[in-house]
C-alpha positions as CSV (number, residue, x, y, z in Angstrom):
1,M,-13.9,51.5,180.5
2,C,-10.7,53.0,180.8
3,L,-8.6,51.7,183.4
4,N,-7.3,54.0,185.9
5,H,-3.8,54.5,186.5
6,Q,-3.1,52.3,189.5
7,S,-5.5,49.1,188.4
8,F,-3.2,49.4,185.4
9,T,0.0,49.2,187.3
10,K,-1.4,46.3,189.4
11,Q,-2.8,43.7,186.2
12,F,0.9,44.4,184.7
13,F,3.3,43.6,187.6
14,E,0.6,40.8,188.7
15,V,0.8,39.5,184.3
16,S,5.5,39.7,184.9
17,S,5.3,38.4,187.4
18,R,4.2,35.0,185.7
19,V,5.9,35.2,183.0
20,P,9.9,33.3,183.4
21,M,13.7,35.0,184.6
22,K,14.9,34.9,180.9
23,I,12.2,37.1,179.4
24,S,13.5,37.4,175.4
25,R,14.2,41.2,175.0
26,L,11.5,41.3,172.4
27,H,8.3,40.5,175.5
28,Q,10.0,42.7,177.4
29,L,9.7,45.3,174.6
30,F,6.5,44.8,173.8
31,F,5.2,45.0,178.2
32,S,6.9,47.8,178.6
33,T,5.5,49.6,175.5
34,L,1.8,48.0,176.9
35,F,3.0,49.9,180.2
36,L,4.2,53.6,178.9
37,I,1.2,53.5,176.9
38,G,-1.1,52.1,178.9
39,S,0.0,55.0,181.7
40,I,-0.7,58.1,179.1
41,L,-4.2,56.8,178.6
42,S,-5.1,56.4,182.5
43,L,-2.7,60.2,183.0
44,S,-5.8,61.4,180.0
45,F,-8.0,61.1,182.6
46,G,-8.9,62.6,185.8
47,V,-6.4,65.1,187.9
48,F,-3.3,64.1,185.9
49,R,-4.6,65.4,182.4
50,A,-3.8,69.2,183.0
51,P,-0.5,68.3,184.1
52,A,0.5,66.0,181.4
53,R,-1.3,68.2,178.2
54,A,1.6,70.7,180.4
55,A,4.7,69.2,180.7
56,F,3.8,67.5,176.8
57,G,3.4,70.1,175.2
58,Q,6.7,72.1,175.6
59,W,7.8,69.2,173.4
60,V,5.2,70.5,171.0
61,F,5.0,74.1,171.1
62,T,8.6,75.2,170.9
63,P,11.7,74.9,168.5
64,S,15.3,74.1,170.0
65,P,18.4,74.3,167.7
66,Q,18.4,70.7,167.5
67,S,14.6,71.1,166.0
68,C,15.8,73.3,163.2
69,Y,18.7,71.4,162.3
70,F,17.5,70.2,158.9
71,L,17.3,73.7,157.8
72,S,20.7,73.2,156.0
73,Q,19.7,69.8,155.1
74,G,16.6,70.2,152.1
75,Q,14.1,72.5,151.5
76,T,11.7,73.8,154.7
77,E,7.9,74.3,155.3
78,F,6.7,76.6,157.6
79,S,3.0,76.6,157.7
80,F,0.7,78.6,159.9
81,D,-2.7,78.7,160.5
82,L,-3.4,82.2,162.4
83,Q,-7.1,82.4,164.2
84,A,-8.4,86.2,164.7
85,D,-8.4,85.9,168.7
86,G,-4.6,85.4,167.9
87,A,-3.7,81.8,168.7
88,W,-2.0,80.0,165.9
89,Q,-0.9,76.2,165.2
90,G,2.4,75.8,163.2
91,I,3.8,72.8,161.3
92,Q,7.2,72.1,160.3
93,R,7.4,70.1,157.0
94,T,10.8,69.0,155.5
95,K,12.1,67.4,152.8
96,Q,15.9,66.3,152.7
97,T,18.3,65.8,149.6
98,S,20.0,62.9,151.3
99,S,17.3,60.8,152.9
100,L,13.5,60.5,153.3
101,S,11.9,63.4,154.3
102,A,12.7,64.1,157.9
103,P,10.0,63.8,160.5
104,E,6.6,66.7,160.8
105,K,6.6,69.1,164.1
106,I,4.0,70.7,166.0
107,F,4.2,74.4,167.3
108,S,0.9,76.9,168.4
109,G,0.8,79.8,170.5
110,T,-1.4,82.3,171.9
111,S,-0.8,85.2,170.1
112,M,0.7,87.1,167.3
113,A,2.9,88.1,170.4
114,D,4.2,84.9,170.1
115,L,4.2,83.6,166.5
116,R,6.8,86.9,166.2
117,A,8.8,85.2,168.8
118,F,9.2,82.7,166.8
119,L,9.5,83.6,163.5
120,L,12.2,85.8,164.6
121,E,13.8,85.4,167.2
122,S,13.9,81.0,167.7
123,P,16.6,79.2,165.8
124,C,14.0,78.3,163.2
125,G,13.0,81.6,162.8
126,L,13.7,84.9,159.7
127,S,16.5,86.3,161.9
128,T,19.0,83.0,161.2
129,L,19.1,84.9,157.1
130,A,20.1,81.3,156.3
131,G,20.3,81.6,152.7
132,E,17.0,82.0,149.4
133,M,14.1,82.4,152.2
134,T,10.5,83.1,150.6
135,L,7.6,84.3,153.4
136,E,4.0,83.8,152.3
137,L,1.2,86.3,154.3
138,K,-2.2,86.1,153.2
139,G,-4.9,88.5,155.2
140,R,-7.0,90.6,155.1
141,V,-6.8,94.2,153.0
142,Q,-9.4,97.6,152.1
143,A,-8.6,99.2,149.0
144,G,-6.0,102.3,149.4
145,Q,-4.9,101.0,152.9
146,T,-1.3,101.2,153.4
147,F,1.3,99.2,155.2
148,Q,4.7,98.6,155.7
149,L,7.1,95.5,156.6
150,V,10.1,95.6,158.0
151,L,12.6,92.1,157.7
152,P,16.1,91.6,158.6
153,S,18.6,91.2,155.9
154,N,22.4,91.4,155.9
155,P,23.9,93.5,152.3
156,S,27.1,92.7,152.9
157,T,25.9,88.8,151.5
158,G,24.0,90.3,148.6
159,Y,20.7,88.9,150.2
160,L,17.9,91.2,149.7
161,W,14.5,90.9,150.2
162,E,11.8,91.3,146.7
163,V,7.9,91.3,146.9
164,E,7.0,88.5,144.6
165,G,4.6,88.8,141.5
166,G,5.8,92.7,141.4
167,V,2.7,94.4,138.5
168,A,1.4,91.2,137.8
169,N,-0.3,91.4,140.9
170,T,-2.9,92.5,141.0
171,T,-4.2,92.9,144.5
172,I,-1.3,94.4,146.2
173,T,2.0,96.9,145.2
174,R,4.7,97.9,146.3
175,E,5.7,101.8,147.2
176,Q,9.1,101.2,148.2
177,I,12.2,99.3,149.7
178,Q,14.3,101.4,152.2
179,M,17.4,99.4,154.3
180,R,18.6,100.6,157.6
181,Q,22.1,99.5,158.8
182,M,21.0,98.0,162.7
183,I,24.8,96.0,163.6
184,P,27.0,98.3,162.9
185,R,30.0,96.3,161.6
186,I,31.2,95.7,158.1
187,G,28.8,91.9,157.6
188,G,26.5,93.4,160.4
189,M,22.7,92.9,160.2
190,A,20.3,95.6,158.9
191,A,16.3,95.9,158.4
192,Q,14.2,96.2,155.5
193,S,11.8,97.7,155.5
194,I,9.0,97.3,151.9
195,S,5.4,99.4,152.1
196,L,3.1,98.6,150.6
197,R,-0.6,100.0,149.0
198,A,-3.4,97.5,148.9
199,L,-5.6,97.8,145.5
200,R,-9.0,96.9,146.6
201,S,-11.0,95.6,149.0
202,T,-10.5,91.0,149.4
203,I,-8.5,88.5,150.7
204,A,-5.1,88.6,150.1
205,T,-1.5,87.4,149.8
206,I,1.8,89.4,149.7
207,S,4.3,86.9,148.6
208,L,8.6,87.7,149.1
209,R,11.7,86.6,147.9
210,Y,15.3,87.2,150.0
211,H,17.9,86.2,147.7
212,R,20.3,87.2,145.2
213,P,19.6,89.1,142.4
214,W,21.7,87.7,140.1
215,E,21.6,84.1,141.6
216,T,18.5,83.5,139.2
217,E,17.7,80.1,139.0
218,S,18.1,79.4,142.4
219,S,14.8,78.3,144.8
220,A,14.4,78.7,148.5
221,G,15.0,76.1,150.1
222,I,12.7,77.9,153.6
223,V,9.9,78.7,153.1
224,Y,7.4,80.8,156.0
225,R,3.4,80.8,155.3
226,V,1.5,82.0,157.1
227,Q,-2.5,81.7,156.6
228,A,-4.6,84.6,158.3
229,E,-7.7,85.2,156.2
230,Q,-9.2,86.3,159.6
231,V,-6.5,89.6,160.6
232,W,-5.7,92.6,159.0
233,L,-2.8,92.3,157.0
234,S,-1.6,95.5,157.8
235,D,-2.0,93.6,162.2
236,L,-0.1,91.0,160.9
237,A,2.5,93.6,159.5
238,Q,3.3,95.4,162.4
239,S,3.0,92.6,164.4
240,L,5.8,90.3,162.6
241,S,8.5,93.5,162.0
242,L,11.5,94.3,163.4
243,H,11.2,97.4,165.9
244,V,13.9,99.3,164.3
245,P,13.9,102.6,167.1
246,S,14.5,105.7,165.4
247,T,17.3,106.7,167.0
248,A,19.3,103.9,167.2
249,M,22.2,104.4,165.3
250,D,22.0,108.2,165.5
251,S,24.8,107.5,168.4
252,A,26.1,104.7,167.6
253,N,30.1,105.2,166.5
254,P,30.4,103.5,163.2
255,V,33.4,101.0,164.4
256,D,33.6,101.6,167.7
257,G,35.5,98.2,169.7
258,F,37.6,97.4,166.1
259,P,41.0,98.4,166.2
260,K,42.2,102.2,166.1
261,V,45.7,101.1,165.1
262,S,47.3,98.9,163.0
263,T,50.3,97.2,163.8
264,P,54.0,99.1,165.2
265,I,55.9,100.7,163.4
266,P,54.1,102.0,161.2
267,E,55.6,102.2,157.5
268,Q,55.2,105.4,155.3
269,I,53.8,104.8,152.1
270,A,56.5,105.6,149.3
271,A,56.7,109.1,148.9
272,A,54.5,110.5,145.5
273,Q,55.5,109.4,142.4
274,E,54.3,110.2,139.6
275,L,51.6,106.7,139.1
276,P,49.2,105.5,135.4
277,T,45.9,107.2,135.1
278,A,44.7,103.6,135.0
279,F,46.4,100.0,137.1
280,N,45.1,96.8,137.7
281,W,47.4,94.2,139.5
282,C,44.0,91.1,138.5
283,S,45.8,92.5,134.4
284,L,49.3,91.5,135.7
285,G,48.1,87.8,137.1
286,K,48.3,89.2,140.7
287,C,44.2,88.3,141.6
288,T,43.8,85.0,143.2
289,P,40.3,83.7,141.6
290,V,37.2,85.9,143.1
291,R,35.8,84.2,146.3
292,N,31.8,83.4,147.6
293,Q,30.9,84.3,151.0
294,G,27.4,83.0,150.5
295,N,24.8,83.9,153.2
296,C,27.3,84.8,156.0
297,G,28.3,88.3,157.2
298,S,32.1,87.1,156.4
299,C,32.9,89.7,154.2
300,W,35.1,91.3,156.6
301,A,37.3,87.8,156.3
302,F,37.3,87.3,152.5
303,S,39.0,91.2,152.2
304,T,42.0,89.8,154.7
305,V,42.0,87.0,153.2
306,G,42.3,88.6,149.7
307,V,45.1,91.1,150.4
308,L,47.4,88.2,151.7
309,E,46.5,85.8,148.2
310,S,48.1,89.5,146.1
311,K,50.2,89.8,148.4
312,L,51.8,86.2,148.0
313,L,51.3,86.3,143.9
314,I,53.6,90.1,143.6
315,A,55.5,88.6,146.5
316,D,56.8,84.8,145.6
317,N,54.2,84.7,142.5
318,N,52.8,81.9,144.4
319,S,49.0,81.4,144.2
320,Q,47.7,80.4,147.3
321,D,44.2,79.6,148.1
322,L,44.0,80.9,152.3
323,S,41.5,80.2,154.9
324,E,38.6,82.3,155.3
325,Q,36.8,79.9,157.6
326,Y,39.3,79.5,160.2
327,L,39.4,84.0,160.8
328,V,35.3,83.7,161.1
329,S,35.8,80.1,163.5
330,C,38.9,80.9,165.4
331,N,39.0,85.0,166.6
332,T,39.0,85.8,169.5
333,N,37.0,89.1,169.5
334,N,33.1,87.7,168.8
335,W,33.3,88.0,164.8
336,G,31.4,85.7,162.4
337,C,28.4,85.8,159.8
338,D,27.3,88.3,161.9
339,G,30.1,90.6,161.3
340,G,33.5,92.1,162.2
341,W,36.6,93.9,161.1
342,F,40.2,93.4,159.4
343,A,41.9,90.9,160.6
344,H,45.3,91.3,159.8
345,D,46.8,90.2,163.0
346,Y,45.5,86.8,162.9
347,H,48.1,86.7,159.8
348,I,50.9,88.1,162.2
349,W,50.5,87.8,165.6
350,K,47.2,87.6,167.0
351,I,47.5,83.3,168.1
352,P,43.7,81.8,169.4
353,P,44.0,79.6,171.8
354,S,43.6,76.9,170.0
355,E,46.6,77.7,168.4
356,S,50.8,77.6,168.2
357,Q,51.1,80.2,166.0
358,A,50.4,82.6,164.1
359,G,49.5,82.6,160.2
360,A,47.3,82.4,157.8
361,V,45.8,79.0,157.2
362,L,45.5,76.6,153.8
363,E,41.6,76.9,152.7
364,S,42.7,72.6,151.9
365,S,43.4,72.7,155.9
366,F,39.6,74.9,156.7
367,R,37.2,74.9,154.2
368,Y,34.6,77.5,153.8
369,Q,31.3,76.4,154.9
370,A,29.8,80.5,155.5
371,A,28.6,79.6,159.0
372,D,30.3,79.7,162.8
373,L,31.6,77.0,163.4
374,P,33.6,75.7,166.6
375,C,37.7,76.6,165.7
376,N,38.4,72.6,166.4
377,G,42.1,73.5,165.7
378,P,45.1,73.2,165.4
379,Y,46.1,74.3,162.6
380,S,49.3,75.2,160.2
381,H,50.3,78.1,159.3
382,P,52.6,78.0,156.3
383,Y,52.5,82.2,155.5
384,R,52.3,84.8,158.1
385,A,52.7,89.0,156.6
386,L,55.0,91.6,158.7
387,S,52.5,93.8,159.4
388,W,49.6,96.1,158.3
389,H,48.6,99.8,158.0
390,Y,46.0,101.9,157.9
391,I,46.7,104.9,154.9
392,S,45.2,107.4,156.8
393,T,42.6,105.9,160.3
394,Y,40.2,103.5,160.8
395,D,37.5,105.7,160.4
396,S,38.2,108.1,157.3
397,I,37.9,107.5,153.9
398,P,41.8,108.8,152.7
399,S,42.8,110.7,149.7
400,P,41.7,109.2,146.3
401,A,45.8,110.3,145.5
402,A,46.6,108.1,148.8
403,I,45.1,105.2,147.8
404,K,46.8,105.1,144.7
405,Q,49.7,105.3,146.3
406,A,48.9,102.2,148.7
407,I,48.1,100.3,146.1
408,Y,50.5,100.9,143.4
409,T,53.5,100.6,146.1
410,Y,52.8,97.4,148.3
411,G,49.4,95.5,146.4
412,P,45.6,95.5,146.8
413,V,44.1,97.0,149.6
414,A,41.4,96.4,152.3
415,A,39.2,98.8,152.5
416,A,35.1,99.3,153.4
417,V,32.1,100.6,151.7
418,C,28.4,101.0,152.6
419,A,26.3,99.0,150.1
420,G,22.7,99.1,149.6
421,S,20.0,97.2,147.1
422,A,22.0,99.0,144.0
423,F,25.0,98.2,144.9
424,E,23.6,94.2,145.1
425,Y,21.5,94.7,141.7
426,Y,25.1,96.3,139.7
427,R,25.5,94.0,136.6
428,G,28.1,96.3,134.9
429,G,29.5,100.0,134.0
430,V,30.1,102.3,136.2
431,F,28.6,102.2,139.4
432,A,27.0,106.2,140.5
433,T,24.4,105.4,143.2
434,D,25.3,106.9,146.1
435,E,24.2,105.1,149.1
436,K,25.5,106.1,152.2
437,T,22.5,107.2,153.7
438,V,21.7,103.4,154.6
439,C,24.1,103.3,156.6
440,G,23.9,106.5,158.3
441,S,26.4,106.6,161.3
442,S,27.0,103.2,160.5
443,L,29.2,104.6,156.9
444,V,29.9,101.1,155.9
445,N,28.8,97.7,156.2
446,H,30.9,95.5,153.5
447,G,34.2,94.9,153.6
448,I,35.7,94.4,149.9
449,V,39.3,95.1,147.6
450,L,40.2,97.9,146.0
451,V,42.7,96.3,142.9
452,G,43.2,99.4,140.7
453,W,41.6,102.5,139.4
454,D,40.8,104.1,136.3
455,D,41.3,107.7,136.0
456,S,39.4,108.6,133.0
457,Q,36.3,106.9,134.4
458,G,37.3,108.3,137.8
459,V,36.5,104.9,139.5
460,W,38.6,102.2,141.6
461,I,38.6,98.6,140.2
462,L,36.7,97.3,143.4
463,R,36.8,93.1,144.3
464,N,33.8,91.3,145.8
465,S,33.2,88.2,147.7
466,W,29.4,87.5,145.9
467,G,31.2,85.3,143.5
468,P,32.3,85.9,139.6
469,Y,28.7,86.1,137.9
470,W,28.0,89.2,140.1
471,G,29.1,92.9,138.3
472,E,31.6,92.3,135.9
473,G,32.8,88.9,136.8
474,G,33.1,89.6,140.7
475,Y,34.1,92.9,140.3
476,M,32.7,96.9,139.8
477,R,33.8,99.6,138.5
478,I,32.8,101.9,140.8
479,K,33.0,106.5,140.6
480,Y,35.5,107.7,143.8
481,G,34.0,109.2,147.0
482,V,30.6,106.9,146.3
483,S,29.3,105.3,148.9
484,N,31.8,105.4,151.4
485,V,33.6,103.7,149.2
486,G,37.5,103.3,151.3
487,L,36.6,104.3,154.5
488,G,39.0,103.0,157.3
489,A,41.6,101.7,153.8
490,N,45.0,99.6,154.9
491,Y,47.7,97.7,153.2
492,L,49.3,94.9,154.5
493,V,53.3,94.7,154.0
494,Y,55.4,91.2,153.7
495,N,58.3,90.0,152.5
496,S,59.1,87.4,150.0
497,S,59.7,84.1,151.5
498,P,62.1,80.9,150.3
499,S,60.3,78.6,151.1
500,P,56.0,78.2,152.0
501,T,56.4,75.7,154.5
502,A,55.2,75.8,157.1
503,P,58.1,77.8,159.7
504,A,58.8,75.2,163.7
505,A,55.5,76.7,165.7
506,T,58.6,78.0,168.1
507,T,60.4,79.7,164.8
508,P,59.0,82.7,163.0
509,P,58.7,81.9,159.5
510,P,61.8,82.7,157.2
511,N,62.3,86.7,157.0
512,T,59.0,87.8,158.9
513,P,60.9,88.5,162.4
514,A,58.2,89.3,164.8
515,P,57.0,92.1,166.0
516,T,59.7,93.7,168.5
517,T,57.6,96.1,170.3
518,P,54.2,94.6,172.5
519,P,51.1,94.4,169.8
520,P,48.2,97.3,169.0
521,T,45.7,97.0,172.5
522,T,42.3,95.3,170.2
523,V,39.5,97.0,171.3
524,V,36.9,94.2,171.9
525,P,33.6,95.5,169.7
526,P,30.5,96.0,172.3
527,Y,28.7,93.2,171.4
528,P,28.1,91.3,174.9
529,P,29.9,87.9,174.5
530,P,28.1,84.5,173.8
531,T,25.9,83.6,176.5
532,T,24.8,80.0,177.9
533,E,21.5,81.5,179.9
534,P,19.2,79.1,178.5
535,G,17.0,82.0,176.2
536,P,13.2,81.7,175.2
537,Y,13.4,77.9,173.5
538,P,14.5,74.3,176.1
539,G,17.6,72.8,174.9
540,P,17.5,69.2,173.2
541,Q,14.9,67.4,172.9
542,P,14.7,63.6,174.8
543,S,15.3,60.9,171.8
544,G,13.9,57.5,171.2
545,L,9.9,56.9,171.6
546,I,9.1,59.3,173.6
547,N,9.8,61.8,170.6
548,Y,6.1,60.4,170.1
549,L,4.6,61.1,172.9
550,P,3.2,64.8,172.0
551,L,1.8,63.0,169.0
552,I,-0.4,60.9,171.1
553,L,-1.2,62.8,173.2
554,N,-2.8,64.8,170.4
555,W,-5.0,61.4,169.5
556,F,-6.3,60.7,172.3
557,L,-7.2,64.4,174.0
558,P,-9.2,66.6,172.4
């Protein structure tokens, strides 16, 4: 026999009235818990049942940023069971690296559109591009059937999707992989298209891995598994694919919204002089160790910082590790892990709201974490450049002679390139694969540093930000003109300083006068700022005992 809500409440207070006023905390907790469970049982029957399910269901079925916190804390697995009518249930399991496994979280939906929203739009989904991931899809295929899966990717990080198994997969074979830039700025997201063909009619499993090809010993931190044995795999792939408008990039201006002019008082490149046929600043000891941007599209910050670090070595033989995270977190241009542009202004005159002066920040003051973190300033700014300038224009590729002269006169230059899968697979030698079609009208998608050249091979010496195990110790020899390398090439002017100590907040650094003319107008990129309006998923979930209510409901409500 089940108590209704009214009779249970009456009996509870009759018991409570006989308990002494100075009841122990343990007894209070016991009776409160008993009352809570009784209330749930009474809600389980009668007219309250449907509203109770609807209310508590919100905690079970939709993820929030807080529920996805464990993505960065250990190995996380999302398993989904998809039915023929589109209804699905999912569960999140996380094995933490520092303690016991986190509590399991349950999700569900009524259509493949809901599943797509979870996998592509939620804070727990694929579009977060949170490092190495595995996507496993299981469904029905028919011999000879071809289909396509389009997934989010970021080629500026060195990560890309690959079909696991290769020729060993006797059920499905990969036909083609293509990439197309979606966000027209260096470090921006792309859409990667994988074409597949079924070799025989069966229930097949296709496993895709998002990783860096040269990091062979790494393992996936996040695994997504979709079991859909009653669904055609082609239908599932189509439902889970990114929608890429055929004309989306044709009308996009590649670098709209980025600084079209450099700092005031344009610095003229020294008159052309006879240059050596080969030159490399790194061979002269004027390059700091190669850095690693990780899974964040912050190449723009690394190319900006890389140039200034070399200028300190050239001017003062001063080797410093400067903070890229400061540019990622403190810029006011809405740039971050989804891309940006060369940010020299913050090392010269531009002052974020939290700071009292412009200039570079030391890595030890704000360490790189490959994430869009709050600025949390102020910081000390011990180094400040004088000016920066495009060799030609922001949207053009200067002549090889002009780039060489700038490198020889001013040091390594920041520039952009169009990086595709061949660029990511580079292991050494002369890179001559032209991948400019990957970027389309965006022209480029990755920020790098050019540190020298070699005319005998017709190559630039390119410094990347993917760590020392990519390419030739983190560097590449790339043919002149390949993959739009050199677009927007720019150099930095820095005066030698007698002391690396930070100047007073109201005084410019020694020998580095503040600009005497107004700073250039920096157009904000054509992307809306973050909004505070609620998204399709709720905010923080209730904490404490109430978190267990969904589990209790699932137990008592079949």
